[in-house]
C-alpha positions as CSV (number, residue, x, y, z in Angstrom):
1,M,-0.2,0.0,-0.2
2,P,1.7,3.1,-1.3
3,R,2.1,6.1,1.1
4,K,0.9,9.3,-0.5
5,S,3.5,12.0,-0.6
6,E,4.7,15.0,-3.0
7,L,7.7,13.7,-4.8
8,E,11.1,15.4,-4.8
9,Y,14.9,15.3,-5.1
10,K,16.5,14.2,-2.2
11,P,20.2,13.0,-0.9
12,L,20.4,9.6,-0.6
13,L,20.2,8.3,3.3
14,Y,19.3,5.2,4.0
15,T,18.1,5.4,7.4
16,T,17.9,7.5,10.5
17,T,16.8,4.8,12.7
18,M,19.5,2.1,12.2
19,R,22.6,3.6,11.6
20,N,24.9,0.5,12.4
21,P,23.8,-2.0,9.6
22,G,25.1,-4.8,11.7
23,R,22.2,-4.5,13.7
24,L,19.9,-5.3,11.2
25,K,20.3,-9.5,11.5
26,Y,19.1,-9.0,15.4
27,M,16.0,-6.8,14.8
28,L,15.1,-9.4,12.1
29,Y,15.6,-12.3,15.2
30,V,12.6,-10.4,16.9
31,L,10.7,-9.6,14.1
32,N,10.9,-13.3,12.8
33,K,9.0,-14.6,16.1
34,Y,6.4,-13.2,14.3
35,E,6.4,-14.3,11.0
36,G,2.8,-14.9,9.5
37,Q,0.8,-13.3,12.2
38,V,-1.4,-10.6,11.2
39,L,-0.1,-7.0,11.8
40,N,-2.4,-4.9,14.6
41,D,-1.5,-2.0,17.3
42,N,-1.6,-5.1,19.6
43,L,0.9,-6.8,17.9
44,A,3.2,-3.7,17.0
45,I,3.5,-2.9,20.7
46,N,4.2,-6.5,21.6
47,I,7.2,-6.3,19.2
48,C,8.5,-3.2,19.9
49,G,8.4,-4.8,24.0
50,D,10.4,-8.1,22.3
51,A,13.1,-5.5,21.1
52,I,13.2,-4.0,24.5
53,R,13.2,-7.2,25.9
54,Y,16.6,-8.4,24.3
55,G,18.0,-5.1,24.9
56,L,18.0,-3.9,20.8
57,Y,15.9,-1.3,21.3
58,R,16.9,1.1,24.4
59,P,14.4,3.8,25.5
60,M,15.6,6.8,27.6
61,K,14.0,6.1,30.3
62,K,15.1,3.2,32.4
63,L,14.3,1.2,35.4
64,M,17.5,0.5,37.6
65,S,17.2,-3.0,36.9
66,V,17.5,-2.4,33.5
67,K,20.1,-0.5,33.4
68,N,22.2,-3.2,35.2
69,K,20.9,-5.9,32.6
70,W,21.9,-3.3,29.7
71,S,25.7,-2.3,31.2
72,S,27.9,-4.8,29.9
73,T,26.5,-4.5,26.4
74,N,26.5,-1.7,23.6
75,N,23.3,-0.3,21.9
76,G,21.9,-2.3,18.9
77,E,23.5,-5.6,20.7
78,F,21.7,-8.3,22.7
79,S,22.0,-7.5,26.4
80,E,23.2,-9.8,28.8
81,Y,19.8,-11.1,30.0
82,M,16.4,-10.6,28.9
83,L,14.0,-8.1,30.4
84,T,11.4,-9.9,32.6
85,D,7.6,-9.2,31.5
86,D,7.2,-6.8,34.4
87,E,10.4,-4.5,33.2
88,V,9.1,-4.8,29.4
89,S,5.7,-3.1,30.8
90,M,7.1,-0.7,32.6
91,M,9.4,0.3,30.1
92,L,6.3,0.6,27.5
93,R,4.5,2.5,30.2
94,N,7.5,5.0,31.2
95,N,8.4,5.7,27.7
96,P,5.4,7.0,25.8
97,Q,6.4,7.8,22.1
98,H,5.3,11.1,20.4
99,H,5.6,9.8,17.1
100,G,3.4,9.5,14.0
101,E,3.9,7.4,10.6
102,A,1.2,7.4,7.8
103,G,-1.1,4.0,8.1
104,F,-0.2,3.4,11.9
105,A,-1.5,4.3,15.2
106,Y,0.3,7.1,17.0
107,G,2.8,6.0,19.5
108,W,4.5,2.8,19.7
109,P,2.9,1.2,16.4
110,S,4.4,4.3,14.7
111,R,8.0,3.7,16.4
112,F,7.0,-0.1,15.3
113,A,7.3,1.2,12.0
114,T,10.6,3.4,11.9
115,I,12.4,0.8,13.9
116,F,11.6,-2.0,10.9
117,D,11.5,0.5,7.8
118,L,14.9,-0.4,6.4
119,T,13.4,-3.9,6.6
120,K,11.3,-3.4,4.1
121,E,13.6,-1.5,1.9
122,L,16.4,-4.0,1.3
123,G,13.9,-7.0,0.8
124,L,13.7,-8.5,4.2
125,A,10.6,-8.3,5.7
126,Y,7.4,-7.1,4.9
127,Y,4.5,-5.5,7.0
128,W,1.3,-3.4,6.9
129,P,-1.8,-3.0,9.3
130,G,-4.3,-6.1,8.5
131,E,-1.8,-8.2,6.7
132,P,0.6,-11.0,7.5
133,I,4.1,-10.2,8.2
134,V,6.6,-11.7,6.0
135,I,10.0,-12.5,6.2
136,S,11.9,-13.1,3.0
137,P,14.0,-15.8,1.9
138,L,16.9,-13.4,1.9
139,A,16.0,-12.4,5.6
140,H,16.4,-16.2,6.7
141,H,19.6,-16.5,5.1
142,L,20.8,-13.5,6.9
143,L,19.2,-15.0,10.3
144,K,21.7,-18.1,9.5
145,S,24.9,-15.7,9.9
146,F,24.6,-15.9,13.9
147,E,23.5,-18.3,16.4
148,I,21.6,-17.2,19.9
149,E,21.2,-19.4,22.9
150,I,18.6,-18.2,25.7
151,E,18.7,-20.1,29.1
152,Q,15.0,-20.0,30.2
153,E,15.3,-20.1,33.9
154,S,17.9,-16.9,34.2
155,G,16.9,-15.3,30.9
156,F,21.1,-15.4,30.1
157,V,21.5,-14.8,26.3
158,T,24.2,-15.7,24.3
159,T,25.2,-15.1,20.6
160,E,27.9,-16.0,18.2
161,I,28.3,-14.7,14.6
162,T,28.7,-18.0,12.7
163,H,28.9,-17.3,9.4
164,P,29.8,-13.3,8.6
165,E,29.6,-14.4,4.9
166,Y,26.1,-14.7,4.9
167,E,25.8,-11.0,6.1
168,Q,27.9,-9.8,3.4
169,Q,26.0,-11.9,0.7
170,V,22.5,-10.5,1.7
171,F,23.5,-6.8,1.8
172,L,25.5,-7.3,-1.5
173,Q,22.3,-8.1,-3.3
174,A,19.9,-6.3,-1.6
175,L,22.4,-3.0,-2.1
176,A,22.7,-4.9,-6.0
177,K,19.0,-4.2,-6.5
178,S,18.1,-1.5,-4.0
179,Q,16.8,1.7,-6.2
180,R,16.5,5.2,-5.1
181,K,13.1,5.8,-6.8
182,N,11.3,3.1,-4.9
183,P,7.4,3.1,-3.2
184,F,8.9,3.0,0.3
185,V,11.3,6.0,-0.2
186,R,9.3,7.9,-3.1
187,V,12.0,10.0,-4.3
188,L,12.8,11.5,-7.6
189,N,16.0,10.3,-8.0
190,D,16.6,7.3,-10.1
191,N,19.7,5.1,-9.8
192,I,20.5,2.3,-8.1
193,P,23.2,3.9,-6.2
194,L,25.5,0.9,-5.8
195,V,25.6,0.2,-9.5
196,L,26.1,3.9,-10.3
197,L,29.5,4.1,-8.1
198,L,30.9,0.6,-9.6
199,E,30.2,2.1,-13.2
200,V,31.5,6.0,-12.3
201,I,34.9,4.3,-10.5
202,R,35.4,2.1,-13.6
203,K,34.8,4.9,-15.9
204,L,37.7,7.0,-13.4
205,N,39.9,4.2,-13.8
206,S,39.9,3.4,-17.2
207,D,40.8,7.2,-18.1
208,P,44.8,7.5,-17.9
209,H,44.5,10.9,-16.5
210,Q,43.1,9.9,-13.3
211,N,44.5,8.3,-10.7
212,G,43.2,5.2,-11.2
213,C,42.1,4.7,-7.6
214,G,38.5,5.4,-7.7
215,I,36.4,8.2,-6.4
216,S,37.6,10.5,-3.5
217,R,35.7,10.5,-0.5
218,R,35.2,14.4,-0.9
219,E,33.4,13.4,-4.4
220,L,31.0,11.3,-2.9
221,P,28.5,14.0,-2.2
222,L,28.0,14.4,-5.9
223,L,26.8,10.8,-6.2
224,I,24.6,10.6,-3.1
225,F,22.9,13.5,-4.3
226,W,22.7,12.7,-8.0
227,K,19.4,12.6,-9.6
228,D,19.6,10.0,-12.4
229,N,21.6,6.9,-13.4
230,D,23.7,8.7,-15.7
231,A,27.2,7.3,-14.9
232,E,28.7,9.0,-17.9
233,A,27.6,12.5,-16.7
234,L,28.8,12.0,-13.3
235,Y,31.9,10.8,-14.2
236,R,32.6,13.9,-16.5
237,R,31.3,16.2,-13.9
238,I,33.7,14.8,-11.2
239,V,36.8,15.5,-13.9
240,R,35.7,19.1,-13.9
241,L,36.0,19.1,-10.4
242,R,39.4,17.7,-10.2
243,Q,40.2,20.0,-13.2
244,E,39.2,23.1,-11.4
245,H,39.9,22.3,-7.6
246,G,42.0,19.1,-7.6
247,Y,41.1,16.5,-5.3
248,N,40.5,18.4,-2.0
249,P,37.9,20.8,-3.1
250,S,36.4,23.1,-0.2
251,D,33.2,22.3,1.8
252,E,31.9,25.3,0.0
253,V,32.4,24.1,-3.3
254,I,31.1,20.5,-2.4
255,C,27.6,22.2,-1.1
256,E,27.6,24.8,-4.0
257,V,28.1,22.3,-6.9
258,C,25.3,19.6,-4.7
259,I,22.4,22.2,-4.0
260,D,23.0,24.9,-6.5
261,E,23.9,22.5,-9.6
262,I,22.6,19.2,-9.0
263,M,19.6,19.9,-6.9
264,E,19.1,23.2,-8.7
265,G,18.5,25.3,-5.6
266,N,15.8,23.0,-4.5
267,F,17.3,21.8,-1.4
268,K,17.6,24.3,1.3
269,D,17.6,22.3,4.7
270,F,21.1,21.4,4.8
271,K,24.1,21.0,7.2
272,V,27.4,21.7,5.5
273,K,29.1,18.5,7.9
274,S,25.7,16.4,7.1
275,I,26.8,16.9,3.1
276,V,30.5,16.7,3.6
277,D,31.0,14.0,6.2
278,E,27.8,12.6,7.6
279,Y,26.3,11.3,4.5
280,P,29.4,10.2,3.0
281,D,30.1,8.2,5.9
282,E,26.5,6.5,6.5
283,F,27.0,5.8,2.5
284,I,30.4,3.9,3.0
285,R,29.3,1.8,5.7
286,K,26.6,0.3,3.8
287,M,28.7,-0.1,0.9
288,R,31.5,-1.7,2.7
289,M,28.9,-4.0,3.6
290,T,28.9,-5.6,0.5
291,G,32.6,-6.6,0.3
292,L,33.0,-4.8,-3.1
293,I,34.7,-1.8,-1.9
294,S,38.2,-1.1,-1.2
295,L,39.5,2.0,0.8
296,R,42.4,3.5,-0.7
297,G,45.4,6.3,0.4
298,A,44.0,5.8,4.1
299,G,40.4,6.3,3.5
300,R,40.7,9.5,1.1
301,F,39.7,7.1,-2.0
302,I,36.6,4.6,-2.4
303,D,37.3,2.0,-5.1
304,I,36.6,-1.2,-6.5
305,N,37.7,-4.5,-4.5
306,K,39.9,-6.1,-7.0
307,N,39.2,-9.8,-5.3
308,E,35.3,-9.3,-6.1
309,N,35.9,-8.3,-9.7
310,E,33.6,-11.2,-10.7
311,K,31.0,-10.2,-8.5
312,V,30.9,-6.6,-10.1
313,D,30.9,-7.8,-13.7
314,Y,27.9,-10.0,-12.7
315,I,26.0,-7.2,-10.7
316,L,26.7,-4.3,-13.7
317,S,25.1,-6.9,-16.3
318,H,22.0,-8.3,-14.6
319,Y,21.3,-5.1,-12.6
320,S,22.1,-1.8,-14.5
321,H,18.7,-2.1,-16.8
322,Y,16.0,-2.2,-14.0
323,T,11.9,-2.2,-13.8
324,H,10.8,0.6,-11.8
325,F,8.1,-0.1,-9.6
326,N,4.8,1.7,-8.1
327,D,3.4,-0.8,-5.7
328,E,4.9,-1.6,-2.2
329,R,4.6,-5.2,-2.4
330,A,5.6,-5.4,-5.6
331,Y,9.0,-4.1,-5.1
332,F,9.5,-5.6,-2.0
333,D,8.5,-9.3,-3.1
334,Y,11.7,-8.2,-6.2
335,M,13.9,-7.2,-3.3
336,A,13.4,-10.3,-1.7
337,E,13.8,-12.8,-4.1
338,L,17.3,-15.0,-3.5
339,D,19.9,-14.6,-6.4
340,T,21.8,-17.8,-5.7
341,N,23.9,-17.4,-8.8
342,L,25.3,-14.2,-7.3
343,I,25.8,-16.2,-3.6
344,Q,27.4,-18.7,-5.4
345,I,30.1,-16.6,-6.8
346,T,33.5,-16.7,-4.7
347,S,35.9,-14.1,-3.5
348,H,39.4,-14.4,-4.2
349,K,41.1,-14.5,-1.1
350,P,44.7,-13.3,-0.6
351,S,47.4,-15.8,0.7
352,A,49.0,-16.1,4.1
353,S,52.3,-13.9,2.2
354,T,50.3,-11.5,0.7
355,S,48.3,-11.2,4.0
356,E,51.3,-10.4,5.7
357,K,52.4,-7.7,3.2
358,L,49.2,-5.8,3.6
359,L,49.6,-6.1,7.2
360,D,53.0,-4.1,6.7
361,N,51.5,-1.4,4.2
362,W,49.0,0.0,7.2
363,L,51.8,-0.2,9.3
364,S,52.9,3.0,7.2
365,I,50.1,4.6,8.1
366,Y,49.5,3.7,11.6
367,N,52.4,3.9,13.9
368,W,52.6,2.4,17.3
369,A,51.4,5.4,19.1
370,M,47.9,5.5,17.1
371,I,47.6,1.7,17.2
372,K,47.8,1.8,20.9
373,K,45.2,4.7,21.0
374,E,42.9,3.0,19.1
375,L,43.2,-0.4,21.1
376,T,42.9,1.6,24.1
377,N,39.3,3.7,22.7
378,L,37.9,0.0,22.3
379,A,39.0,-0.9,26.0
380,T,37.2,2.3,26.9
381,K,34.3,2.1,24.5
382,K,35.1,5.3,23.0
383,S,34.3,6.5,19.3
384,S,37.3,6.2,16.8
385,T,37.8,9.5,14.9
386,D,40.1,7.8,12.4
387,N,38.7,8.2,8.4
388,V,39.2,4.4,8.2
389,L,38.8,2.9,11.3
390,K,35.6,4.5,12.3
391,L,33.8,2.7,9.6
392,L,35.0,-0.9,10.9
393,A,32.6,-2.4,13.7
394,A,34.4,-2.8,17.1
395,P,35.0,-6.6,16.9
396,T,36.2,-6.4,13.2
397,R,38.3,-3.2,14.6
398,L,39.8,-5.1,17.5
399,E,40.9,-8.1,15.2
400,F,42.8,-5.7,12.6
401,L,44.3,-3.6,15.3
402,T,45.8,-6.7,17.5
403,A,47.2,-8.1,13.9
404,L,48.6,-4.4,13.3
405,A,49.7,-4.5,17.2
406,I,51.5,-7.6,17.1
407,R,53.4,-7.2,13.8
408,C,54.4,-3.7,14.8
409,K,56.2,-4.3,18.3
410,M,57.2,-8.2,17.1
411,P,58.1,-7.7,13.5
412,K,60.0,-11.0,13.2
413,V,56.8,-13.0,14.2
414,R,54.7,-14.1,11.0
415,V,50.9,-12.4,11.4
416,V,48.4,-14.2,9.5
417,P,44.7,-13.0,10.4
418,N,41.7,-15.2,9.3
419,Y,39.1,-11.7,9.0
420,S,38.0,-11.6,5.5
421,C,39.7,-8.5,3.8
422,D,39.8,-6.4,0.6
423,D,42.8,-6.0,-1.8
424,E,43.9,-3.4,0.7
425,G,44.3,-5.7,3.7
426,L,41.5,-4.0,5.4
427,P,39.1,-6.2,7.0
428,T,35.4,-6.5,5.7
429,S,34.1,-9.1,8.4
430,T,35.2,-10.8,11.6
431,A,37.0,-14.0,11.0
432,G,34.0,-17.0,10.8
433,G,33.4,-19.2,13.8
434,N,35.1,-22.0,12.7
435,K,38.3,-20.9,12.8
436,G,41.1,-18.8,15.2
437,D,41.0,-15.2,14.7
438,I,44.8,-14.6,14.1
439,E,47.5,-17.4,13.6
440,C,50.9,-16.0,14.3
441,Y,54.1,-18.0,13.8
442,E,57.6,-17.6,16.1
443,L,60.5,-19.9,15.2
444,Q,58.8,-23.4,15.5
445,N,56.0,-22.5,17.6
446,G,52.5,-20.9,17.3
447,V,50.5,-18.4,18.8
448,L,46.6,-18.3,18.1
449,V,45.6,-15.0,18.9
450,E,42.0,-14.7,19.7
451,V,40.1,-11.6,20.3
452,T,36.6,-10.7,21.8
453,M,34.8,-7.3,22.6
454,A,32.5,-9.9,24.9
455,M,32.3,-8.9,28.7
456,G,30.8,-10.7,31.5
457,R,29.1,-13.8,31.5
458,T,28.9,-13.9,27.9
459,Q,32.6,-13.7,27.6
460,T,33.0,-16.8,29.6
461,M,30.1,-18.8,27.5
462,M,30.9,-18.2,24.0
463,E,34.2,-17.4,24.0
464,V,36.5,-19.9,26.0
465,W,35.2,-23.2,25.1
466,P,35.4,-22.3,21.3
467,I,39.0,-20.9,21.6
468,E,40.1,-24.4,23.3
469,R,38.6,-26.2,20.1
470,H,40.2,-23.8,17.9
471,L,44.1,-23.8,19.6
472,T,43.3,-27.9,19.5
473,D,43.0,-27.7,15.6
474,F,45.8,-25.3,15.4
475,Q,48.3,-27.6,17.7
476,K,48.1,-30.4,15.4
477,Q,50.3,-28.0,13.0
478,Q,53.0,-27.0,15.7
479,K,53.5,-26.7,19.5
480,A,51.4,-23.8,20.2
481,Q,49.5,-21.4,23.0
482,C,46.9,-19.2,22.9
483,I,46.6,-15.5,24.0
484,F,43.3,-14.3,24.4
485,V,42.7,-10.3,24.2
486,A,39.3,-8.3,25.3
487,P,38.3,-5.1,27.1
488,S,38.6,-6.7,30.4
489,I,39.1,-10.5,31.3
490,Y,35.7,-11.7,33.6
491,T,36.7,-13.7,36.9
492,D,34.7,-16.7,35.6
493,S,36.5,-16.9,32.3
494,E,40.1,-16.6,34.1
495,R,38.3,-19.8,36.1
496,Q,37.8,-21.5,33.2
497,I,40.8,-21.1,31.2
498,Q,42.6,-22.3,34.5
499,F,40.8,-25.4,34.2
500,I,41.8,-26.3,30.7
501,A,45.5,-26.0,31.3
502,Y,45.0,-28.1,34.3
503,S,42.5,-30.5,32.6
504,T,44.7,-31.2,29.6
505,K,47.9,-31.1,32.2
506,G,49.2,-27.8,30.6
507,E,49.0,-29.4,26.9
508,R,46.4,-26.2,25.9
509,I,48.0,-22.8,27.4
510,I,45.3,-19.7,27.0
511,R,47.1,-16.5,28.2
512,P,44.3,-13.8,29.0
513,F,44.9,-10.4,28.5
514,A,42.8,-7.3,29.3
515,I,43.8,-4.7,26.2
516,G,45.6,-2.7,28.5
517,D,47.9,-5.5,29.9
518,F,48.4,-6.7,26.2
519,I,49.5,-3.3,25.0
520,V,52.1,-3.6,28.0
521,Y,53.4,-6.6,27.1
522,L,53.8,-5.9,23.6
523,E,56.2,-2.8,24.8
524,R,58.0,-4.9,27.5
525,R,58.5,-8.4,26.1
526,H,60.6,-9.5,22.8
527,L,58.8,-12.8,22.4
528,L,54.9,-13.5,21.8
529,F,55.3,-17.6,22.7
530,D,55.9,-17.2,26.6
531,Y,58.3,-20.3,27.7
532,S,58.0,-19.6,31.5
533,Y,54.3,-19.7,31.1
534,R,53.5,-23.1,31.7
535,S,55.2,-23.7,35.1
536,A,53.9,-20.1,36.1
537,A,50.4,-21.3,35.3
538,D,50.7,-24.7,36.8
539,E,51.1,-23.1,40.0
540,K,48.3,-21.0,39.9
541,I,46.2,-23.5,38.4
542,E,47.0,-26.1,41.7
543,S,46.9,-23.1,44.1
544,A,43.3,-22.3,42.6
545,I,42.2,-26.1,42.5
546,S,43.4,-26.5,46.2
547,L,41.4,-23.6,47.4
548,S,38.3,-24.7,45.3
549,M,38.6,-28.5,47.1
550,A,39.1,-26.9,50.1
551,A,36.1,-24.8,50.2
552,E,34.1,-28.0,49.2
553,E,35.3,-30.0,52.3
554,T,34.1,-26.9,54.0
555,L,30.8,-26.8,52.6
């Protein structure tokens, strides 16, 4: 059922509600529970309540018990413990929504429509009052990217990303089809942003007078404001911009081109920062989710990831010409179809030696002081302001920075990260759930480095036992230890790590480090493999076991 509104040209902004695209899969987990149920006001409120129950949507006014349950996780993530029915009811009651959406009742039903609006536009879920909720095949593929377990009695929630590649596949397909002029957004701009980006980059790179590095970050606003799908005209305008102002035009020049020229003065409600910074950042985050985009020149340029040329060829040949839709449901059905041919195209993965060289290239950009600062930001939950690192989700950023830190301070150690990366070596997702995060080789020994942003009980339940399995597999190749890095090490995690060493008679050593402690270790030590750790660990283990047995006897 299309919404009625006067069409106009607008800059591209996918959503203001869910800036982090990684949240979509978790919100779909909630919505998926109601698949097939007819949407009405009460059901919309219940779904919002469930989003609050899991900590995925966090209103401002919080009960003290809710604050405690949400304290160890970030916005957009599952909380460590689910809220009770009473807590959910109180949160809904204490946070009335002064919000309206066309076709939905004022208040929480309208908030429901806003929270989940991007799922409709990307072909993941369809809903409308009086109609059954639809979860698409594309969404079900995305839901397979992670696993969730809930303890019924305590409400303890654990999540694990098992197939990060599925998330990339879904965003690749959704954005390869996503049209600006669609019945959900209803703007006059008529193009597919990803297709337009790829075509313009190829034209720029084939021009011998350009730099061969794609499109400049400063030039992205032109694409974001562009009215049609004429890639040739956009390419020529960018070339003229470079001829007149080089690769670093002023904010005023960019705004003048976007507002006065492209929009012909019909777009007045804007902030300079939005045009030159916020819109491009949001655009890059979405495009990077496809795996097709590389950042070059320390983030100054956006280019095609050469490891994915086959996928780019497929997209440009299959989706450059498209049918327009006036009906919301018809457009959703088109978006919801699963293109198995696109999913089956495999990515070109760099060899271990290539991964090492790419890591060394980044060390020419990030010195130890910068790496240390960014790791400390992660440990203290501070945002990054770096043009490249701020585009990486925290778990991915931690894997990347940890690999860089080891390579920087211990250059003789071979460092082979297992995260998926572009042709510049910048990660596009975390390592998969079936292997360790970073493999390090020092002389005849191996050190498996596992990192996590998880805190509290989640860290213990979801990290330590998988780490032992990864270490067992890694030890089949050589004598090895494991280093485990997190913002802080939970007490239960330490006990479990000690038990693993004790139960395996010291064969499987896991050395836990808070991020700050790991920084100090790298600054003071020269070897990653710790030859003295075994005996020290044994003493610590035996002491802990003795104390535990004495406590049991007392009881």
